[in-house]
RODOLUM-533840 format. One record per atom (N, C-alpha, C): residue in one letter; x negated, y negated, z. Coordinates in steps of 0.1 Angstrom, whole numbers, plus 5000, padded with zeros to 4 digits. Atoms other than C-alpha are relative to their C-alpha. Layout:
N
AXYZ...
! end
This chain:
758
M499450074986M189177365384M501650115005P498749975000P193077475379P500250175007S500649854997S191877865379S499750025017K500449924978K190577855414K500749955005S498750074990S193077645431S500650115000K499249884998K195477945420K499050115005E500849864990E192678175434E500049985014F500350074988F192477985465F501549995007L498249994993L196378015467L500050095001A500049885000A196678355461A499650095011S500949954991S194278445485S500449945017F499250074984F195978235515F501050025001K498849915006K199278375502K499850115006K499749864992K198078675513K499350055012N500850004991N195978585542N501349985013I499450054991I199178445560I500850065008P500049944989P200078705581P498750015005R501150004989R196978765594R499549895008I500350114994I196578395600I500949945012S498549954992S200278395617S499950065014I500349944992I199178645639I499150005010S501650074988S195778525653S500849865004L499550154993L197478195659L501250075012F499249984991F200278375679F498950035013I500749944987I197678555702I499349875006A500850164997A196078195706A501449985008I499050074997I199178075712I501150055016V499849924987V199778375742V498649965014F501150094986F196678235762F500249905003A499850114994A197277915758A501249995014C498349994992C200777975777C499450035013Q500549934983Q198678195805Q499449905005A500850094996A196177915808A500749885003G498950104993G198977625812G500850115008G499349914989G200377855836G501850054997W498349975004W203977895816W499750174999L500349815003L202778315813L499050035009A500549924991A202078525837A499050174993I500649885006I199078785827I499050035012P500950004987P197578905862P498850084992I501349935002I194579115843I499549894998I500750125006I193778805830I499449855014D500150054982D193678635867D498450125007R500749884995R191278955877R499049974990F500650015011F189378915846F499349875003D500450124994D188678555859D498950005010G500849984985G187578665892G498650105002M501149895004M185278935876M498749934997I501550105007I183378675859I499549885009Y500050054985Y183378455891Y498850085007D500849944989D181578715909D498750044992A501649955008A178978815881A499249865003H501050125001H177978425879H499650015016L500750014980L177778485921L498750035002R500949895004R175778775916R499049934997L501050025008L173478655892L499249855007T500150135002T173078285904T499549975022A500050004984A173178395947A498649935000P501550034993P170178235964P499250095011G500349914992G169778505984G498649995014G500450034986G167578546015G500350015013I499450054992I168278466049I500049835003D500250164992D169278116065D499950005009P500850024983P167878056097P501149975004R499450104991R170377786107R501550075008V499749934996V172778046113V500350095006V500149844991V172778356138V501650025000I498749944999I175778596138I499750075012V500049864991V175978776173V501050074998D498949955002D177179086169D500550085013I499649934998I179779286184I499650164997D500149865008D178079636170D500050065008E499649884993E178079966179E499050015015K500749994989K174879916204K500949935012S499450084987S177079656226S500850075004L498949884997L179779916227L499650135005R500349894989R177880156245R500549965009E499250004983E178380216285E498749925005R500350094991R176679996308R498250094999E501249904998E174180296310E498750014987A500949975015A172880306277A500149864999G500350105005G172479916278G500749944994G498750045009G175979836261G500749945013E499450084992E178779626276E501650124999G498749895004G181379946268G500949924993R499050005008R184379966251R500849825000W499250115002W186379646235W501049975002P500450104995P187579436248P499449995013W500150004988W185279326274W500649895009P499750094991P185979186305P499349844997R500650125003R185878776302R498849965012D501250044992D183378716329D498750054993R501749965011R180778896304R500049944988L499850085015L182078666275L499349865012A500650114990A181578386303A498649985000L501250004997L178478466310L498850014984L500649995010L177378566272L500249844997I500150145007I178478136267I499149925007S500950054984S176278066300S498650024991R501349965006R173278276279R499649914990L500350065012L173578126245L499849865004N500450104996N173777786260N498949965010D500950124989D171677746293D498850064997D501349985001D169377996283D498950014985Y500650035009Y168877986248Y500749844990Q500050155008Q170077586235Q500750034992V499450005008V172077676213V500649894995A499450105006A173477416187A501850045007L498749954997L177277566188L500550154997T499549915002T178977836195T501550004990G498950035008G181877966168G501050155003F499749865000F184078306179F500950034986D499249955006D185178486156D501450144998V499249974994V187678646177V501349955003I498750094995I191078526188I500150095021F499849974985F192278576232F501249935001S498649984993S196078596232S500250075011E499549894989E196178816258E499050005015R500950034986R195578766296R498950145004D500949944999D192478936308D500850065013E499949974987E193679156339E499350125009S501149894996S190579396339S500049985015S500750004991S189679276373S501250015011G498550034991G193079336390G500449935008I498950154997I194679006394I501150055001R498949974999R197879146386R500550045011T499349934987T198179376413T499549975011M499550134981M196879146443M500849954997D498750075002D199178936430D501149995007R498949944999R201679166432R500549985016L500150034989L200579236464L500649925010A500050164992A200178896477A501449975002K498849994998K203678866470K500850054998N499449924998N205279136480N500150065013D500249924989D204079426502D499649945008L500950054991L201579186516L499449895008K499750175003K202878866515K500449965016N499750024984N203078866556N498750035007D501950034993D199578956560D498949954997A501250134997A197578706565A497850034997V501649985001V194178866570V500050054987F500149995017F195178996532F500049864996Q499650145002Q196178616527Q498849975002L500950114997L193078446537L499050064986E500549935006E190678716520E500049974986Y499650015018Y192478726483Y500149865003G500450145002G192378346488G498650004992R501249985004R188978376489R499150104990I500249955008I188178606462I500949994985K499650005011K190578506438K499849954985P500750045010P188378276418P499550094993L500949905001L186178576415L500750114984L499149945008L188778786399L501249984987D499650055016D190078526373D499250014985F500649975013F188078626344F500349914991D499950145008D189878396324D499349855005S500050095001S189578106342S498750004999Q501550015001Q185678176343Q499449984985F500849995010F185778226307F500349854992A499450115006A187277896303A499849905003S500950074987S185277716326S498650024994S501449975014S182177856303S499849884992F500050105013F183377576276F499249885003K500550204995K182477276297K499449964990D501050045008D180177106277D499650014992R500549905012R179377326253R501249974989I499349985009I180577306221I500150104995T499449894999T182677576217T501350004989I498350005011I185477666185I500350135001L499649854992L187777946194L500750034984A499049935013A189778156162A501649985001Y499349974996Y192878166157Y500950094982N499649935016N195178356124N502149945002F499350035005F197878256106F501150134994L499449915009L200478526097L500350014991S499250005014S202278646063S501149925001P498550125004P205078426048P500750085002G499149974997G207778526063G500250075013D500249974986D206478646097D500249865012Q500050104992Q207678356121Q499250045012S500049954978S206778546159S498849935000Q501150074991Q204078306177Q499550045010K499749954987K202178386204K498449885006G501150124996G199178166220G500349874998T499950205004T198877766212T498750034986L501150045008L197277646186L499249855001P500750095000P194277356182P500949824997S499750095008S195476986173S500050024987E500750005016E195876956140E499849844995V501250075005V193776756116V501149894992F498850095008F196876556095F501250075004T498349914993T200676606095T500449954985T499650015017T202676616058T500649845003S499450195007S203676216063S498949955001Q501950115003Q199276116061Q500250074987I499849955005I199676376038I500650054989P498849955007P202576466017P500050134992L500249935009L203276775999L499950014987N500250085014N203376605967N498649984998I501249995002I199876565965I499350125001A500649924999A198876895972A501350155003E499149875008E200077285967E499550095019P500749874991P198477436006P501250115000L499049944993L199877716019L500349985010I499150044994I202577716041I500250135008R500449854991R202577986073R501049965012Q499249984990Q205278026100Q499550035013G500449904980G204078296128G498249964998F501350024996F200478246143F499850145011T500349974986T198578416170T499049925006G500850084998G196478166185G499650065017N500649984984N194478176222N501249945013L499350064981L195778136258L499549864998V500150135001V196577786262V498549975013Q500850034989Q193977786293Q498550014990L501249985003L191377896272L499849884982Q499950085012Q192477696238Q499449835003N500150184990N192477326261N498550015005S501049994996S189177426271S499049984990A500850045007A187477446240A499849894991T500450165010T185777176216T501449994990D499049955013D188177296187D500450155000G499949815004G189377596170G500649984983G499550015018G190177706131G500450134997H499649875005H191677936114H499150074993I501049915006I190078266102I501150074985N499549935006N192278336073N500049974983P500450005018P190878396037P501350014992I499149975004I192678386007I499450174992I500649835005I192778785997I500849974982D499250005019D193378795951D500350105002S499049865002S195779075936S498650065001D501349854999D191979275933D500150035016G500549974989G191579265970G499149975008I501450094995I188479025969I500249875006I499950184994I187578715991I499149934992R500750155013R186578455968R499649875009R500050134997R187878155988R500550005014I499050024990I189078036020I500749854999P498950135007P191777776026P499549905012M500350084985M190577476046M500749925004L498550074992L193777326054L501350115000I498549935002I196877556062I501349935001V498450114990V200677356070V500750125007H498849944986H202277486103H501149925001D498950064991D205377336115D499749824992G499850165003G204877016096G497949944998K501950034994K200776996102K499250054995Y500949935010Y197777056089Y498850075010Y500849894988Y195477316106Y498650064989E501250025009E191777346094E499150145000S500649894995S189477656094S499050015009L501849974990L186377776114L499349944998A501150065005A183977696091A500349835005L499250175001L185877306085L499749985019A500350044983A185877296128A498550035001C501249954993C182277426130C499549854993V500650095010V181077156107V500249885004K498950154999K183576906119K499449995016A500650044987A181976946156A498749975001L501650065000L178576946147L499649934997L500850155010L178476646125L500749895012G499550084989G179976476157G501449975005G498549974999G183676546152G500649914998L499950185001L184176196133L501750114990P498649945007P188376256115P499650034988L500049995011L188876416086L500249924990K499250065016K189476256052K500350084993A499349935017A191176366020A500049924996L500650105015L189776185986L500750044991D499949945013D190976215951D499050004998A501049965012A188776265922A499349905004N500350114999N187975905927N499049985016G500650044992G186675915960G500749925010K498750074994K189975715972K500150145008E499349944990E191075806006E501350045000L498350005002L194775906005L500450015010T499049964990T195476006040T500549885002G498750124999G198875776048G499949924990V500150065011V198775636013V501149984990P498749965003P202275596003P500550024987N499349955018N203975685970N498750014988Y501649975016Y200075835956Y500850124989F499549885007F201076075927F498550044996G501449885000G197176195928G500450175003A500149884990A195876505945A498950005005I501650024990I193376585969I498950104995E500549945006E190376715954E498250005010F501149994992F187676655983F500649975014L499350044987L187776666020L498449975005D501450034991D184876436039D500050035013I500649974986I183476566073I499249944998G501250064995G181476326087G498849974991G501250095010G179776186056G499750174988A500849905012A179276566036A501850024993I499150045009I181776626009I500450114993L499549845004L183776966003L501149974994P498850005013P185677015973P500950105001V499149875002V188777195974V501250044989D499449905013D191277325946D501449955000S498550064997S194977235946S501050095008Q499449974985Q195577465974Q499049965009L500850014993L193077325991L499150095011A501449864998A190577625992A499349934996S501050035005S187377615988S499350114998Y500649875007Y185177905969Y498850025009I501149934993I182978095996I498849964992P501449985008P179078025984P499450115006Y501149924996Y177778345991Y498550054998R501149985005R174378375996R499250144993G500749865005G173778775990G500950045005P499449864989P174979116004P499849925016Y500150054989Y175379146038Y498650035007K501650034997K172679046060K499149894995S500650125005S171978686044S500049945014F500950094993F171578596079F499850055009E500749914989E170178716111E501250015007Y498649954986Y172278916134Y499450095010I500349974993I171478956167I500950105009S498849944992S173379216192S500449965012A499150084986A175879096220A499050055011S500749934987S174179326243S498949945005D501149995001D170879236235D500049825011V499650154993V172178836246V499850015010L499850054986L173378906278L499150035010N500949934996N170579116287N498449944997K501850085003K167578826273K499450054997S501049985010S165879056251S499949964990V500149955010V165978856228V499249834999A501150075001A163078576216A500649855003K498950144999K164178216222K500549924991E500150065009E163078066193E501350104986K499249925010K165578326173K501149894999L498849985001L168678186186L500049775003E500250204996E167477746198E500449954990G499850115014G169077476178G500750074989K499049925011K171277776158K501549945003I498450005005I174677766144I500650085012V500249844998V175878096163V501550035000L498949935000L179278286153L500050155001I499949874989I180478556181I500950114989G499249895004G181878886159G499750114996A499949854997A182679226148A499050064989T500749895012T180479476125T500550135008A499549914998A181679756148A501350094991P498349995002P183779986132P501150025002G498749994994G186280036152G500949895004L499950154997L186679666155L501149974988L499850045012L187979666117L500149844992D499950125005D186879306107D498750034987L501049965013L184979456079L500949974980R499550105017R186079236042R499550114984V500549955013V185879336008V499749824993T499950185002T184079035990T499250034988P500949995012P182178995954P498550045004V501549924997V178979115972V499550085009G499449874995G180279385991G500850035004N498749964994N182879586004N500050095011A499850004987A182379616041A499149915007Y500550145000Y181279246044Y500849965013P499250094993P181979106078P500649884997G499750135000G184278816088G499149885002A501050104992A181678676105A499349914992E501050045004E179478636080E500549934989I498650095006I182278506056I499749885002H500350144989H182278226081H499049954998A501150005000A178678186083A499749934982N499650035012N178778156042N500449854996M498950114998M181277866045M499249945007I500450144994I179377676069I498449924995A501450085003A175977666054A500249944987G499550055018G177877596017G500449855006I499150165002I179677266030I498349945013L501250074998L176077156049L499350034989D501150035011D174077206020D500649904987G499250015012G176877125993G499750114994T500249855009T176777455976T501549984993I498749944997I180577475973I500449984987K500150055011K181477485937K501849984998Q499150055007Q184177275919Q501050034993A498649995008A187677375904A500949885002P499250175000P188777015898P501750074989L498649965010L192777005882L499250004984W499649975020W191576915843W499250034997T500449925006T189877175840T501150114992N498749945007N193277355832N499949974988A500250035015A193377145804A499350004991V500749965008V190277185796V499750134991N499949835006N190777545793N501250034987L499249995009L193577515773L500049894985A500550015011A192277305746A498950054990L500649905009L189777535740L500150074991I499449925002I191977785737I500549944985A499350075009A193677575711A499149974988M500749985008M190877455693M499250174993L501549885006L188677805688L500950094990G499249865009G191778015683G500749914985I499550065010I193177775655I498350024986F501349935003F189277805639F499750104995L500649825003L188878185640L501350064995A498949915009A192578225625A500049964987L499650015018L191778025595L498550034991I501350005007I187978125589I499850155003L500349875002L187978515597L500250064988P499949915004P190078615574P499550014987W500650055014W188178445546W498450115001L501749965001L184478605559L499950175005S500649834998S183279005555S500150005012P500050004988P183479175585P498449985007L501150074999L179579125586L499849875004W499950154995W179778745588W501249915014G498550024995G183378755606G498750065015T500649944989T181278935635T498949945007I501250064995I178178755634I500649845007T500250134994T180278375638T501450005014S499149994984S182678515668S499050065010I501049974994I179378635682I499549845004M500750084994M178178295681M501149905007A498850134996A181678075691A499950105014L500749934989L181178345721L499249965007A500950124992A178078225730A499549925005A499850134995A178877895728A500849965010I499150014990I181777965749I499250015017L501149984989L179278145776L498949945005G500950144996G176877895775G500749865004L498850055002L179377615775L500450035022N499549994984N180577775812N498550065009F501950014992F176777865826F499949865005F500850145002F175877515820F501149935010A499250104991A179277395838A500350095017Y500249974982Y178877635868Y498549945005Q501050044994Q175177545871Q500449855008K500650184993K175977155875K501550055011G499750014989G178677295904G501850014995I498450075006I182277265881I500550204993L499149875001L184277625881L500749994982L499350015015L185577645842L500650104997P499449845003P188377945835P499650034989L500649955008L187078145812L500850134992A499349884999A188878495811A501049964985S499150005013S191478365786S499849944990L500550035011L189478175765L499450114997L500549905009L187278485759L501450094997A498749945004A190478645757A500450044987S499150045009S191978475732S499250004987S501150035009S188578475712S500150144994L500549865006L188078865712L501350044998G498849965005G191478935708G500549954987I500150085011I191878695677I499050134988Y500949915009Y188278895663Y500550144998L499849895002L189279205669L501450074994F499249955013F192879195651F499749994987N500150065012N191079015623N499150164994I501049935003I188379325625I501050144994T499049915001T191179575629T500850004985Y499150035008Y193379455604Y499150064984G501350005008G190179435577G499950175001Y500149904998Y189679785589Y501250114993F498349965009F193379925579F500250004988V499650015015V193079745546V499350094993E501149925003E189679925538E500650125001F499949824993F190780235556F500850044984K498849975005K193680205531K499650064984S500949965014S191380185500S498750095003K501149914996K188780435517K500850104997R499349945006R191380655509R500150064995L499950005017L192280595476L498450044999I500849925011I188780665466I499750125006T499849874996T188380945489T500050094994S499449845008S190781135472S499749994988L500249985013L189781025441L498650104995F501749995005F185781075442F499650075015G500549974984G185581225476G499050144997Q501349915001Q183881545466Q499549994987Y500950025009Y182381435438Y498549935011V501850094992V179581175458V500250055012P500450034992P178281135490P501049915007P499050124989P180380975522P499449844997Q500450135002Q177780635516Q500749954989F499450045011F179280655483F501649894998V498550034994V182680645495V500249845002D499750144991D182280355521D499649884987E500950095005E179980165493E501549994985M498650025008M182880215467M501549915007A498950044990A185380125494A499849835002Q499750164998Q184479745494Q500449934990N499649995015N185179695455N501150124995P499149815013P188179985447P500149924990D499550055013D189279765420D498550024991N501549985010N185479825400N500450165000F500449865004F185980205402F501850074993S499149955008S188580435381S500250134994M500449855003M188880835371M500649954988E499950055017E189780645336E498550084995S500949955013S187580815306S499549885002E500850095007E184680575297E498750064995S501749945003S181380595280S499149945004R501350064989R178680505302R498650074994E501849905001E174680605299E500050055012L500549934988L173980845321L499350104999T500949884996T171381135335T500450075003I499149884998I173181485334I498550095007L500849875003L171281785350L500850115008F499049875003F171782125351F499050075013S501049954992S169782365376S500850135001D499949854998D170482755380D498750065006V500949834993V168483075399V499450084989R501049925004R166183255379R500350165003G499349894998G167883605376G500850045015F499649974982F169983585403F501750124994T499349885003T172483895385T499650095006T500849884994T169884105398T500249965012I499650044987I169683915431I501450055007A498449954998A173783955431A500250115007E499549855001E173584335425E499650035015S500449944989S171684405457S500449965013L499250064988L173584175481L501550085000D498849934992D176884315499D500949814995A498950115006A180084055489A499249875013K500250134992K179783855524K498549924998T501450074999T175883855526T499949854981L500250115013L176083675487L500749915003S499350104998S178583445496S499149895009E501250094991E176083335526E498749984994F501550015008F172983375502F500549854996I499850115012I174483095475I500449875011N499750114991N175982875504N498649965005A500950054991A172482855521A498749924988F500950105005F170782715491F500649944985L499750155003L173382505473L500549865008T500050124990T173782345504T498949885000P500850084998P170182185509P499649924981L500550055018L170082125467L501049915006T499050085001T172881955472T500149845005Q500550084993Q172081735496Q498649945002V501050065006V169281635479V500349924986I498950145013I171481485447I500549925010Y499050134992Y173781275474Y498949915001Q501050104998Q170381145489Q499349914987H500750145010H169180985458H501950004985R498750095006R172980855449R500450084983G499949935005G173981165429G501450055002T498649995000T177381255416T499950174997I499849865001I178281665416I501149974992D499050015006D180081725389D501150155005K499749904995K180682115398K499050115002Y500549874998Y179382445409Y500350094989M499449835008M179382745386M499050115003G501049885001G178083035401G498949935008D501550084992D174482975413D499249874993C500350045007C174282705387C500549825007I499050164997I174982305397I500249894990M499550105007M176182035377M500149885007A499750104995A175481695383A499549874993F500350095002F174981335372F500049885008W500550134995W173580975376W500549924992G499350125005G175280645369G501449994999A498450025000A179180715376A500350075012P499150085001P181180665396P499249875004I500850094996I178580375406I499249984993Q501250065013Q176580205382Q498150005006D501549974996D173080275386D498849994989E500750035018E170380145359E498950095002N501449894996N167480375377N500850145000H498849805000H170180755368H499350064997A501049935008A166780865349A498950025011R500549994988R164680775381R500450095009Q499649944993Q166980925403Q500450184995G500049815001G167281285386G499250054997V501349924997V163881315381V499550025012L500350014983L163281235419L500550135005S499149864996S165981495424S500050115001A500149915006A164881725406A498650105008F500950024997F161181705419F500550075017E499649994987E162781735456E500550135000M499249864999M164882035447M499350115002L500649854998L161982255440L499250005012K500249984988K160382125473K501150095009A498949894989A163682255491A500050164997V499649894999V163482575473V499050075008D500949984996D159982605481D500350075018L499950034984L160882545525L501450164996L499149884998L164282815517L499350084999N500549875005N162183065504N499250065012L500249914988L160383105537L500950025009E498849924989E163383135558E501050104997F498849895006F164983375533F499250095001V501349864997V161783605535V500150065015K499550004989K162683555572K501150135003R498649924997R166183665568R500150164990G500349865010G165283975543G500649924989W499350085016W166583785516W499050014992P501350015010P164883785482P499849884997P500450165002P162983455473P500949964987I499550015015I164483265442I499349914993K500050095012K163483035413K500649944998V499350075007V165182745398V499449964987G500250075019G165382615361G501049875003I499150125001I166282245361I499749934987G499650075017G167382095324G500649845008L499850134998L167681685329L500349924984N499550045013N168981485298N501049875004S499450104997S169681095294S500949984988G499650035018G172180985267G501549885007R498350064994R176080815266R500450114996V499049845003V178281065271V501549935005S498550034993S182281035285S499950055009V499749974988V182981035318V501649935004G498850054992G186181005337G501050145004N499449884993N189081265350N500250064985M499749925014M189681555322M500550115002G499449895000G191281845317G501750045001S498249965006S195381955317S500649965013Q498850074993Q198481825332Q499950125013I500050014989I197982055357I499350025010R500750004995R194882035368R498349884993L501150105009L192081735358L498550035014A501550054995A188381705371A499449895001Y501250115006Y185781395372Y499450074995T501549935010T183281515345T499649914992V500950095021V181181425315V500150104989M500149945010M181381545283M498749954989G500750105011G178881455249G499350105000D501549935011D175881595230D499050035017A501250014988A173681455262A500050135007V499649894992V175281685285V499750164998N500349905004N175281985260N498450035000L501349954998L171581925260L499550015006A500450004985A171181905297A499850184999S499949924995S172182245296S499450044994R501049885008R170482395271R498350015005L501749994997L166882265283L500350055014E500149924989E167882425316E499650144998G499549795006G168882775299G498650034994I501049945007I165282765280I498549965011A501450054994A162682665309A499250065002G500449894998G162182975316G498550084991E500649995013E160883025283E498549934998Y501450105000Y157882755283Y499750055014G500449994990G157382885319G499649855011V500350144988V157782535337V501950015006A499450044995A160282455360A501049904997I499150135002I161782135351I499749954984I500050025014I162082025315I501549875001I498850115001I163781635307I500349984985G500250035017G164581505270G499849875000D500450125000D163381245255D500549845003Q499750064997Q165481015265Q499649965013T500750024986T164981035300T498349955006N501650024999N160981025296N500249834994Q499950125008Q161680735277Q500149885011Q499750064987Q163380585308Q499749985013I501049974984I160580625335I498749984992P501150115006P157580395324P498850115003D501449964992D155380535351D500050195005L499749835002L156380895348L498950094992I501249905006I153181135338I500650154995S499349885004S155081415315S499050034989R500949885010R153781725292R500750004989E499449995011E155281695260E500250184998L499949855001L156682055258L500150064979D499350015018D158282075219D500849944995K499050075010K160381935194K500950124998V498949815003V163782185195V500549854992K498350005009K166882145172K501050075009V499049964997V169782195190V501150044987K499149965010K172182415165K501049934996G499050045002G174182255145G499449844998K499850135002K172381895145K498050014995D501850045012D169281815120D498949915009I501550084992I167181585144I499650065010A500349964990A165081745164A499149905012V500150114987V164281595200V498950055011T501249964994T161481625218T499850045018I500049964986I161181775253I499050025008Y501550024996Y158981705281Y500350085020E500349974988E157881875314E499649875006P500250074993P157781635340P499050015016L500949964993L154481625363L499549995014G499850114983G154581315389G500049894997F500150135005F154480975390F498149994999E501250044998E151480785385E499349975013G499949994989G149580825412G499550145008Q499849894988Q150481125421Q499850144992V500049885007V149281405397V497749985002S501250014996S145781545405S498649994981A501250025017A142481485378A499950154995E500549815007E142181875370E501349954992R499850045005R145781825361R500449894987L500350105010L145281535340L498950014991E501749975008E141881645326E501050144990A499149925006A144481985314A500749984988L498650075010L147281735296L498949934993S500950065012S144181575278S500050124987L499949895006L143381925267L500950034990Y499149895007Y146582065259Y500649844987D499850105012D147781695238D499250014988Q500749965012Q144981775217Q500450094991A499849925008A145682105207A501649994999L499550045005L148982005205L500249934990A500650085012A147881765179A500050074990A500149875010A146782065162A500850024990Y498949945001Y149282235160Y501449924989R499250065014R151481985144R499549954986A500450005014A148981935120A499550094989Q499649915000Q149082285113Q498450044996D501650014996D144982295120D499850105006W499349854989W146082685133W498550035008Q501149924993Q142182735137Q499249955017S500450114981S141182405162S501250035008A498450054990A145182415175A499850205011R500049844989R144382855188R498749945007E501250014988E140482725203E500549945011Q499850074984Q142082465224Q500950065005F499049984993F144982675235F499650115003E500149924996E142882935240E498849975014T500950074990T140382715259T500949945015L499050004991L143482625285L500050125004L499549914990L144482965290L498850055006H501049954992H140783085303H499649915013H500550084991H140282765320H500549955005H499250104994H143382585330H501750125002A498949924997A145582885332A501750005007H499050044993H147582795361H500549864999T499850105002T148482475348T501250044988G498949975015G150782665317G499750134995K500449935003K150082985314K500650084989V499049925005V153283115299V500149894988L499850105008L153282755277L499150054987Y501449905009Y149582855263Y500450084991E500049925006E150383185255E501349974988L498349995014L154183115234L498949904992Y500850105011Y151982825214Y498650104993L500349905007L149483115206L500950094994E498849945000E152083335201E500649944980R499950075007R153183085177R499149974987I501550035012I149682965156I500150194995M500649875003M149183375151M501650014987Y499349975013Y152783395131Y499649904995L500150105010L152783055118L498849964985S501050045009S149383075104S499550104992Q499949905012Q150483405085Q501049984993N499250015002N153583235078N500449854995S500050195001S153182845067S501249975001P498150064999P156382655075P499849904987G499750105012G155482435046G499349885006S500750174996S154182075041S501349915007H498550124994H157681915052H500350105017W499949944988W157382105086W500049885009D501150074989D157681865118D500150035015G500749944990G156582075140G501150085009S499049964992S160082165159S500850165001Y499649874997Y161682475171Y501649975001T498650004997T165582545165T500250095012L499649934986L167182615199L501750085000A499049915004A169482885201A500949975013K499350044996K172482825217K500150095016K500149874989K172582965255K500950064998
! end
């Protein structure tokens, strides 16, 4: 237990910088969530997340309750083309439009997304007034006639008169902060700051405005502002339901329309518990809802509401204003509908950027808000959501900061993904319930901590990997380097004794081939066959010791331990022969001579590590097993085989079918070593080859028993009937039998052959 405690404390101490920086990341984003630090990109990210939610859950389709009478390009055509001419239109035509909508189509309400702040003088009334007051003031006939026709020329009065006994809502606009200019007039306020003090709300406060002519506004049912809130990324997501001007609260166009539609009852401001706040003295809560004749509208701290966009442009019915004036619209399309009159003609510049479109008509923005208030689908952003966000950042930040340093990159990633999935699930669930939870700072905090830990781990690993690469990169494949970098302390260049399998391969007759090629071609030729053979060795987890001209020296079992080193070596040898066959096809095409290789493999305990001089070291192997592998490669041609393996290698692969070639003695050694030709693994060797192997084993047994007559007959049978399975080998033994039958080796002969030094 004490040792485990020490290990834990040592590990914890090692991870203190990592944990500290992770907690610092959480603190930074917690400060942003708490409003103590401004990070604009996080606000923009929250907007993007809201937009994605909106687009995913928007109901789509067309809402039939609200219709937009559109001052479109068709309406702006000349009279001869069925339009009304360029904007602004004479107000007698607008009066006719109101009459058409109410008398002919019997709409429920008409709202204007247009401001009428200037007098209409298109009839020439100002000129006629000047003449009546000056040049023709004594002309009785003119004065009599002008008095008769003046009402016909007063288009503003006609327009104002058209509002009588009809629910008509006019629009007005508050100017940018600091602009105090005022034009026209405003409708009556809905509250005063004495009724709703500014200490329980943070509304937009404006000084200047552009309103309507007094005559028009006084004749209309009501009016509402058309000011959206444009976020820092230029997108309109909210509309302030109330704006303060001169100590008074003024409502939005959508709010005024719904209020008039629901009977014009006074507006009520409510707190989170539904308590009415209007006129409540010394109240320190906050407004979270507005009651509009029974319809409850959630608002945020700025008394703004999120616009519940149904979908892209034309989620409401659009009807050309000229078609209404010309009575060419079916009555059922407008009867009983809420009508908003607005403009989509490009020249009138009432197109806005929204989450669902980059050229979205202002009138449709207000239509979405009206529909949302009536349906109760406005999302709520209550004040407590900031506290929840802050708590989640703190809890998740501490959790990830403390747990990620102890996890592997894989489990760290899985844990972080699960945490992020939980965050997203909670946020989406809240959204479906109508609550807008901030998400960007929580996501950024979690991702920041995760990415920092992954990066920190990567650079620590990278340092280890660079060390491993510098030590072993030229000997082992890249995937080995990655594997070794996971536990760098387990690997060293220091010499050690280890059980390995060693391979030597050599091109037969390479000297003759080299003499037939020029220097440049010879270099290309060598690279052409060494590269694929090396790739085969790498694929089977081998280590390249060195290249010696056309010769490759490789081994298995170091630097990474491999219990199957013998099997991997033999598999590599088989694959190398296949690679040579493919190479020869390419060599013939290029006019190069084909090649044959001889391969020798042997297993045994050897010394492996950095060896050499103080000037130059190399990671290599040394020992008798290495020397024998080299000798086996050298004599493969004498037996007419491509691969020879030693007895130790053969014993370590139980399912390998091999043919015993001989017993050989390395010069200077007294003990003979049995050598084999690997034929393949069980189930991979043909029946004919197995039959020949059986005959061969009988012939070899007779040879070892010095039964020369029987051995000769059986090898001759093999030569005549199975020559393709080992002609050179069979002829070799027939030559030996001929010699030994005349020069008896004696009773102590073990059947071995002394191997000359390569």
